Backbone bond lengths (Angstrom), bond angles and torsions (degrees), N, CA, C in turn:
res aa  C-N    CA-C-N  psi(-1)  N-CA   C-N-CA  omega(-1)  CA-C   N-CA-C  phi
1 L - - - 1.457 - - 1.527 108.16 -
2 I 1.322 116.91 118.78 1.458 123.34 179.68 1.528 108.51 -101.81
3 I 1.334 116.38 126.27 1.458 121.10 -179.58 1.520 108.51 -117.48
4 D 1.320 116.30 122.14 1.463 121.34 177.34 1.525 107.78 -107.60
5 M 1.338 116.40 113.71 1.455 121.13 -177.82 1.527 111.87 -104.76
6 S 1.318 116.70 14.12 1.459 120.07 179.46 1.525 110.66 -85.42
7 T 1.322 115.28 161.54 1.459 121.03 170.08 1.513 106.22 -94.48
8 A 1.323 115.54 103.25 1.457 120.86 -167.53 1.522 111.04 -124.36
9 S 1.317 115.50 177.50 1.452 121.75 172.80 1.516 109.12 -66.13
10 Y 1.329 117.18 128.15 1.472 120.73 -179.55 1.524 110.80 -61.36
11 I 1.318 117.21 -44.80 1.463 120.89 -177.99 1.521 110.69 -61.84
12 Q 1.327 116.99 -45.02 1.467 120.09 179.83 1.520 111.15 -67.36
13 S 1.311 116.90 -37.99 1.459 120.96 179.83 1.527 111.00 -63.67
14 M 1.331 116.69 -42.18 1.464 119.76 179.37 1.526 111.61 -69.26
15 D 1.319 116.40 -31.53 1.462 119.94 175.89 1.522 109.80 -65.70
16 I 1.328 116.56 -43.22 1.469 121.06 177.05 1.531 109.99 -61.64
17 S 1.326 116.07 -43.66 1.466 120.69 179.94 1.526 111.30 -59.01
18 T 1.325 116.21 -43.59 1.465 120.73 -179.45 1.519 111.37 -65.49
19 R 1.325 116.45 -42.92 1.466 120.20 -179.70 1.530 111.39 -67.06
20 L 1.329 116.60 -36.65 1.466 120.03 176.82 1.520 110.75 -66.43
21 A 1.341 115.90 -41.86 1.466 119.54 179.00 1.522 111.15 -62.32
22 D 1.340 117.19 -37.51 1.466 121.66 178.62 1.529 111.63 -63.39
23 Q 1.339 115.52 -25.01 1.468 120.63 179.72 1.532 112.03 -96.81
24 G 1.335 115.69 5.75 1.457 119.71 176.51 1.518 115.15 87.85
25 H 1.315 117.42 13.60 1.461 121.26 179.70 1.527 110.50 -99.40
26 R 1.315 115.36 156.67 1.474 121.71 175.49 1.526 109.06 -102.47
27 F 1.325 115.38 154.75 1.467 120.23 -173.31 1.521 110.55 -139.36
28 V 1.338 115.68 134.92 1.465 122.25 173.49 1.520 107.78 -129.12
29 D 1.328 116.14 129.84 1.463 120.28 172.43 1.520 107.34 -97.84
30 A 1.324 116.58 125.53 1.462 120.49 -174.06 1.526 111.39 -143.71
31 P 1.334 117.30 64.93 1.463 119.18 176.29 1.517 110.97 -65.26
32 V 1.315 115.78 160.24 1.470 120.45 -176.15 1.524 110.41 -115.71
33 G 1.329 114.35 156.44 1.455 121.18 177.42 1.513 110.74 -121.62
34 R 1.316 114.71 172.32 1.464 126.62 -177.12 1.529 110.22 90.60
35 T 1.315 119.47 -155.71 1.463 120.87 -167.89 1.522 112.25 -122.50
36 Q 1.338 115.85 -178.58 1.466 120.71 178.10 1.522 111.59 -61.87
37 R 1.333 116.63 -30.48 1.473 119.50 178.29 1.519 110.68 -60.11
38 E 1.337 116.16 -46.59 1.470 119.60 179.76 1.528 111.37 -70.11
39 A 1.328 116.79 -30.40 1.469 118.88 177.63 1.518 110.84 -62.85
40 K 1.333 116.25 -39.08 1.468 120.39 -178.34 1.524 112.18 -69.31
41 T 1.338 116.51 -26.17 1.465 119.89 -176.89 1.517 113.02 -105.64
42 G 1.335 117.19 5.76 1.464 120.07 179.76 1.510 112.99 70.35
43 A 1.333 116.87 33.59 1.468 120.80 -176.20 1.524 111.68 -119.29
44 L 1.321 117.38 33.65 1.458 120.77 177.97 1.527 110.91 -75.91
45 L 1.318 115.47 163.96 1.461 122.84 171.98 1.520 107.46 -102.36
46 V 1.327 116.48 123.39 1.460 121.23 -179.51 1.524 108.94 -102.47
47 M 1.335 116.20 125.83 1.466 122.19 177.84 1.521 107.75 -110.30
48 A 1.316 116.50 104.10 1.461 120.62 -170.30 1.520 112.26 -107.05
49 G 1.329 114.97 138.55 1.450 121.69 174.61 1.517 109.79 -124.60
50 G 1.337 116.54 130.37 1.453 119.79 -179.92 1.512 111.73 154.36
51 D 1.305 115.26 -172.36 1.459 122.12 179.69 1.532 110.82 -66.36
52 V 1.328 116.71 142.34 1.468 121.48 -177.66 1.523 111.28 -56.18
53 D 1.322 117.03 -45.47 1.468 120.39 -178.23 1.533 111.46 -65.74
54 D 1.322 116.70 -37.16 1.462 119.89 179.40 1.528 110.74 -66.51
55 I 1.314 116.79 -40.45 1.458 120.54 179.12 1.523 110.75 -68.35
56 E 1.313 116.11 -35.98 1.464 119.59 176.25 1.523 110.32 -64.97
57 Q 1.325 117.27 -40.41 1.465 120.64 178.38 1.524 111.21 -63.18
58 A 1.330 116.66 -32.36 1.463 120.78 -177.96 1.525 112.71 -89.04
59 S 1.313 118.10 2.55 1.466 120.77 -171.80 1.525 113.26 -59.69
60 D 1.337 117.60 -36.13 1.470 119.56 179.45 1.528 111.28 -63.91
61 I 1.321 115.70 -36.65 1.470 120.24 178.03 1.526 109.48 -66.66
62 F 1.325 115.99 -45.63 1.466 119.90 -179.42 1.526 111.25 -62.92
63 E 1.336 116.03 -39.72 1.465 119.94 -178.85 1.527 112.13 -70.21
64 A 1.315 116.63 -20.89 1.466 119.73 178.64 1.522 111.94 -73.47
65 V 1.335 116.07 -24.98 1.469 119.19 -177.13 1.528 113.03 -113.87
66 G 1.316 116.77 -16.60 1.460 119.38 -175.66 1.514 112.87 -135.84
67 N 1.333 115.52 160.94 1.464 119.82 176.52 1.522 111.94 -107.18
68 K 1.340 116.46 2.06 1.460 120.29 175.85 1.515 109.23 -151.67
69 T 1.327 115.55 132.02 1.461 121.64 176.09 1.515 108.55 -120.68
70 I 1.312 116.20 127.64 1.460 121.77 175.93 1.517 108.36 -110.27
71 H 1.353 115.67 122.46 1.459 119.39 173.53 1.520 106.91 -84.49
72 A 1.330 115.95 101.89 1.463 121.13 -171.95 1.517 113.28 -78.05
73 G 1.341 116.40 -17.74 1.455 119.68 -178.49 1.522 110.76 143.79
74 P 1.326 117.32 -159.17 1.468 120.58 -179.13 1.522 112.42 -67.09
75 T 1.315 115.71 179.37 1.462 121.38 -177.81 1.532 110.92 -51.12
76 G 1.320 114.67 132.02 1.453 120.71 -179.58 1.516 114.06 99.79
77 F 1.336 116.51 -21.30 1.459 119.64 -175.65 1.527 112.78 -75.50
78 G 1.328 117.42 -25.57 1.459 119.55 174.82 1.516 110.21 -65.38
79 L 1.324 115.51 -46.42 1.465 120.70 179.58 1.524 111.20 -67.53
80 K 1.334 116.99 -40.51 1.465 119.99 176.14 1.528 110.27 -57.65
81 S 1.331 116.00 -45.74 1.466 120.27 -178.84 1.514 111.35 -62.23
82 K 1.332 116.78 -42.68 1.460 120.61 -179.37 1.530 110.81 -64.53
83 L 1.322 117.51 -44.43 1.456 120.31 -177.37 1.527 111.65 -68.91
84 V 1.341 117.26 -38.90 1.469 119.97 177.83 1.523 109.86 -67.58
85 N 1.344 116.95 -40.71 1.461 120.64 177.66 1.530 110.96 -61.11
86 N 1.324 116.48 -45.33 1.461 119.63 -178.66 1.523 112.07 -69.77
87 Y 1.334 116.00 -30.81 1.463 119.67 174.49 1.521 109.82 -58.66
88 M 1.329 116.17 -50.05 1.466 119.71 -179.77 1.519 111.05 -64.45
89 S 1.313 116.91 -39.62 1.457 120.68 -179.12 1.519 111.55 -61.82
90 M 1.328 117.06 -45.80 1.460 120.28 -178.30 1.525 111.98 -71.32
91 V 1.343 117.33 -37.09 1.462 120.12 176.31 1.522 109.70 -64.09
92 N 1.343 116.83 -44.27 1.464 120.50 177.27 1.528 111.38 -59.90
93 N 1.324 115.27 -38.96 1.469 120.31 178.46 1.522 110.03 -60.35
94 A 1.324 115.82 -48.44 1.466 120.18 -178.56 1.527 111.56 -66.66
95 V 1.337 117.16 -40.27 1.472 120.77 177.93 1.521 110.59 -63.04
96 T 1.337 116.19 -41.46 1.465 120.36 179.24 1.518 110.83 -62.39
97 A 1.323 116.02 -45.06 1.461 119.92 179.42 1.522 110.96 -63.73
98 E 1.338 116.96 -43.42 1.459 119.67 -179.70 1.530 110.68 -63.75
99 T 1.336 116.85 -39.95 1.465 121.26 -178.77 1.522 111.38 -67.01
100 L 1.322 117.58 -44.80 1.463 120.03 179.40 1.525 111.02 -68.09
101 S 1.326 116.18 -32.97 1.456 119.78 174.84 1.521 110.20 -64.57
102 L 1.340 116.42 -42.29 1.462 120.33 177.48 1.527 110.55 -62.10
103 A 1.343 116.07 -42.13 1.462 119.89 178.66 1.532 110.29 -55.78
104 S 1.321 115.87 -45.42 1.458 120.22 179.46 1.523 111.34 -64.92
105 Q 1.330 117.02 -40.83 1.460 121.42 -177.11 1.525 112.05 -65.06
106 V 1.358 116.71 -30.36 1.469 118.70 179.84 1.525 111.44 -92.93
107 G 1.342 116.66 5.04 1.457 120.52 172.83 1.512 116.12 101.00
108 L 1.327 117.30 4.73 1.461 120.12 178.90 1.524 110.73 -84.05
109 D 1.312 116.02 153.95 1.457 121.58 175.24 1.529 108.86 -78.57
110 I 1.322 117.01 128.27 1.463 120.59 -175.48 1.524 111.65 -61.61
111 E 1.328 117.51 -46.17 1.459 120.17 -177.51 1.526 111.64 -65.25
112 A 1.323 116.72 -40.86 1.460 120.14 178.75 1.527 110.89 -65.60
113 T 1.325 115.89 -38.83 1.467 120.16 178.50 1.517 110.79 -66.56
114 A 1.329 116.19 -40.68 1.468 119.95 178.60 1.531 110.60 -63.10
115 T 1.327 117.29 -39.96 1.456 121.12 177.91 1.521 110.63 -63.58
116 L 1.325 116.38 -43.98 1.461 120.65 177.91 1.521 111.30 -59.11
117 M 1.330 116.74 -51.45 1.465 120.57 -173.72 1.525 112.84 -71.65
118 S 1.322 116.73 -19.18 1.466 118.71 178.10 1.519 111.88 -69.66
119 S 1.345 117.11 -10.20 1.468 120.60 178.79 1.526 111.95 -109.22
120 T 1.331 117.35 6.81 1.464 121.03 179.26 1.525 109.94 -120.84
121 A 1.328 115.27 171.78 1.464 119.69 178.70 1.522 111.69 -59.40
122 A 1.353 116.50 -25.94 1.460 120.07 179.24 1.521 111.05 -58.64
123 G 1.328 116.46 -44.95 1.456 120.32 -178.28 1.509 113.76 -93.47
124 L 1.319 117.32 -32.20 1.462 120.88 -179.23 1.522 111.70 -74.26
125 G 1.332 116.44 -25.04 1.461 120.99 177.04 1.526 112.13 94.32
126 Q 1.312 115.13 142.54 1.462 120.48 -178.43 1.531 112.91 -62.90
127 L 1.332 117.72 -33.27 1.465 120.02 -179.86 1.524 111.89 -69.50
128 N 1.326 117.03 -22.02 1.463 120.59 178.16 1.520 112.79 -96.73
129 T 1.335 117.08 -4.10 1.465 119.31 -175.48 1.522 111.73 -128.38
130 N 1.315 117.50 -78.06 1.459 121.13 -168.92 1.530 115.55 -85.79
131 Y 1.303 117.78 -40.49 1.467 119.60 -172.26 1.535 114.01 -59.76
132 P 1.339 119.66 -43.96 1.472 118.71 -177.99 1.532 113.64 -61.56
133 K 1.327 117.39 -34.30 1.464 119.48 -177.28 1.524 113.21 -93.65
134 K 1.324 117.35 -10.66 1.460 120.48 -178.03 1.528 111.00 -113.32
135 V 1.329 118.91 -100.21 1.456 120.53 -169.88 1.529 112.89 -62.33
136 L 1.343 118.49 -36.86 1.465 119.77 179.89 1.517 112.18 -73.28
137 A 1.338 116.53 -15.10 1.470 121.67 174.92 1.530 110.23 -102.11
138 N 1.336 116.63 11.89 1.463 122.88 -178.84 1.526 112.67 56.67
139 D 1.322 115.85 34.78 1.458 121.73 174.96 1.520 108.07 -116.65
140 L 1.324 116.55 106.22 1.457 121.18 -178.24 1.522 112.35 -108.38
141 T 1.347 116.69 13.01 1.459 118.74 172.47 1.522 107.46 -60.68
142 P 1.315 117.67 137.04 1.471 119.93 -166.67 1.525 115.17 -78.09
143 D 1.319 116.45 109.30 1.459 120.58 161.93 1.529 108.30 -75.51
144 F 1.322 114.75 -38.12 1.461 122.97 177.02 1.520 105.95 -149.76
145 P 1.341 118.01 102.41 1.462 120.31 -171.05 1.528 113.68 -72.80
146 I 1.311 115.13 160.72 1.454 121.83 178.71 1.523 111.42 -59.29
147 S 1.334 117.58 -36.24 1.466 120.19 179.03 1.522 111.27 -60.85
148 M 1.332 117.77 -36.48 1.459 120.55 177.80 1.525 111.03 -74.68
149 A 1.341 116.65 -30.74 1.465 119.87 175.45 1.524 109.65 -61.40
150 V 1.338 116.39 -42.39 1.466 120.53 177.77 1.524 110.27 -63.16
151 K 1.331 116.54 -45.22 1.467 120.78 -179.42 1.527 111.12 -60.30
152 D 1.330 117.06 -48.21 1.458 120.32 -176.99 1.527 111.91 -68.35
153 L 1.324 116.27 -36.63 1.465 118.73 176.39 1.523 110.45 -64.76
154 N 1.332 117.29 -40.81 1.466 120.32 177.55 1.523 111.21 -58.15
155 M 1.335 116.29 -44.94 1.463 119.64 -177.85 1.526 111.57 -69.38
156 A 1.342 116.40 -38.28 1.468 119.67 177.87 1.522 110.64 -65.25
157 L 1.330 116.23 -39.55 1.462 119.94 179.31 1.530 111.10 -69.91
158 D 1.331 116.68 -33.69 1.466 119.60 174.51 1.529 110.38 -62.91
159 L 1.348 115.40 -43.43 1.465 120.09 176.96 1.521 110.34 -59.05
160 A 1.338 115.46 -48.69 1.466 119.60 -179.39 1.518 111.30 -59.94
161 G 1.345 116.42 -40.92 1.456 120.24 -179.00 1.516 112.87 -63.31
162 S 1.340 115.75 -34.63 1.467 118.81 -179.43 1.525 111.89 -70.31
163 F 1.346 116.43 -17.68 1.468 120.92 177.15 1.533 111.35 -111.58
164 K 1.331 115.43 10.19 1.472 121.80 -178.15 1.529 111.31 57.97
165 G 1.334 115.07 37.07 1.457 120.22 178.44 1.521 111.74 -77.64
166 I 1.322 115.97 154.11 1.469 121.95 179.36 1.525 108.76 -98.77
167 C 1.340 116.07 125.72 1.472 120.70 -176.62 1.529 110.16 -136.30
168 L 1.319 117.44 62.65 1.464 120.80 -178.18 1.517 111.70 -61.13
169 F 1.320 116.59 -45.91 1.460 120.11 -178.57 1.524 110.93 -70.96
170 G 1.325 116.80 -34.68 1.452 120.38 178.01 1.516 112.12 -63.33
171 E 1.317 116.86 -42.21 1.464 120.65 178.08 1.526 110.66 -63.54
172 L 1.332 116.06 -41.09 1.464 119.75 179.45 1.525 110.75 -66.34
173 A 1.339 117.07 -43.91 1.459 120.74 179.39 1.527 110.73 -61.96
174 K 1.326 116.50 -42.25 1.463 120.73 178.43 1.526 110.33 -58.68
175 K 1.322 116.95 -44.75 1.467 121.19 179.16 1.530 110.64 -60.08
176 M 1.330 116.90 -42.94 1.459 120.48 -179.14 1.528 111.62 -65.29
177 F 1.335 116.34 -44.71 1.462 119.80 179.70 1.526 111.38 -67.33
178 Q 1.326 117.04 -37.25 1.465 119.86 177.63 1.526 111.18 -64.36
179 E 1.317 116.75 -38.46 1.460 120.35 177.74 1.525 110.62 -65.03
180 A 1.343 116.40 -39.62 1.462 119.97 177.66 1.526 110.08 -65.64
181 E 1.317 116.32 -40.35 1.467 120.94 178.43 1.523 109.95 -63.03
182 A 1.318 117.00 -42.14 1.461 121.28 179.35 1.525 111.41 -64.60
183 D 1.325 117.12 -25.22 1.458 122.05 177.44 1.525 112.18 -83.61
184 G 1.330 116.38 6.02 1.456 119.99 177.69 1.509 115.09 88.53
185 M 1.339 117.22 19.38 1.459 120.96 -176.21 1.527 112.70 -105.50
186 G 1.329 116.99 10.22 1.454 120.14 -175.09 1.514 114.63 -60.64
187 H 1.345 116.61 -27.74 1.466 120.79 -177.86 1.525 112.83 -84.26
188 L 1.321 117.48 -9.69 1.463 121.77 -177.17 1.526 110.87 -86.01
189 D 1.322 115.45 163.47 1.465 120.93 179.01 1.528 110.57 -58.74
190 Q 1.311 115.69 149.55 1.470 121.13 -178.86 1.522 112.98 -54.23
191 T 1.327 116.96 -30.74 1.465 119.88 -178.96 1.530 112.11 -70.38
192 A 1.339 116.92 -11.00 1.464 120.51 176.64 1.522 110.94 -66.50
193 I 1.331 117.73 -7.85 1.461 120.31 174.20 1.522 110.20 -56.57
194 L 1.335 116.97 -28.76 1.465 120.61 175.33 1.519 110.49 -63.05
195 K 1.331 117.21 -44.43 1.465 120.97 178.52 1.528 110.21 -61.84
196 H 1.323 116.60 -38.73 1.461 120.89 178.18 1.515 111.10 -61.15
197 L 1.326 116.59 -45.94 1.465 120.50 -178.36 1.529 111.75 -68.53
198 L 1.336 116.31 -28.39 1.463 120.89 177.09 1.522 112.39 -82.00
199 G 1.342 116.07 -7.73 1.463 119.58 -178.03 1.511 113.49 75.06
200 D 1.345 116.69 21.51 1.457 122.13 -177.99 1.526 108.77 -95.83
201 K 1.333 116.10 107.67 1.473 120.96 -179.05 1.526 111.98 -106.47
202 S 1.321 116.34 19.66 1.468 120.26 -174.88 1.509 113.04 -64.24
203 E 1.349 117.92 -24.95 1.468 121.05 -176.35 1.524 112.28 -90.45
204 I 1.322 118.25 -5.74 1.469 120.46 -176.22 1.533 109.81 -74.32
């Protein structure tokens, strides 16, 4: 049983898995999450992909380095989960930096703004606030409709423009929401942007 716990190229990892299988070996991809602090204390998050029995056989190894193991699915799903998770983490990092930079550019105090946003969906994150009760629960009745998302983004971008602020993510988000609105989704909850990206127009 070969266990790869690195964060690697998905394509290369699957190629290795196939070649190992051709030689009669079993393969589990099990990258880890969290930081060096958790690594030192054995409190990492293990995201494992592979056969149920193989992951069970490796459980002692996973428990030695982590305090939680998630069986993400068949071979490759551990690595997929890690890469998708890190994608969101890094995008959130960049969005946070751009937003706090904008706050400073328009004259707001960065620390005060960070304190404010830590109590709103902006800082708490959509997965911890709106998504579970709205789009992930198949409820698209508007708490805050896409049409208002477009309006508020327009006004925020106007503010940024008057201070020559940089809003790369804001411009991209505006484009996405405008496209959803053009598809007839303007009256739906803002989280319906997920349905738009999935090409699901069943709620229109």
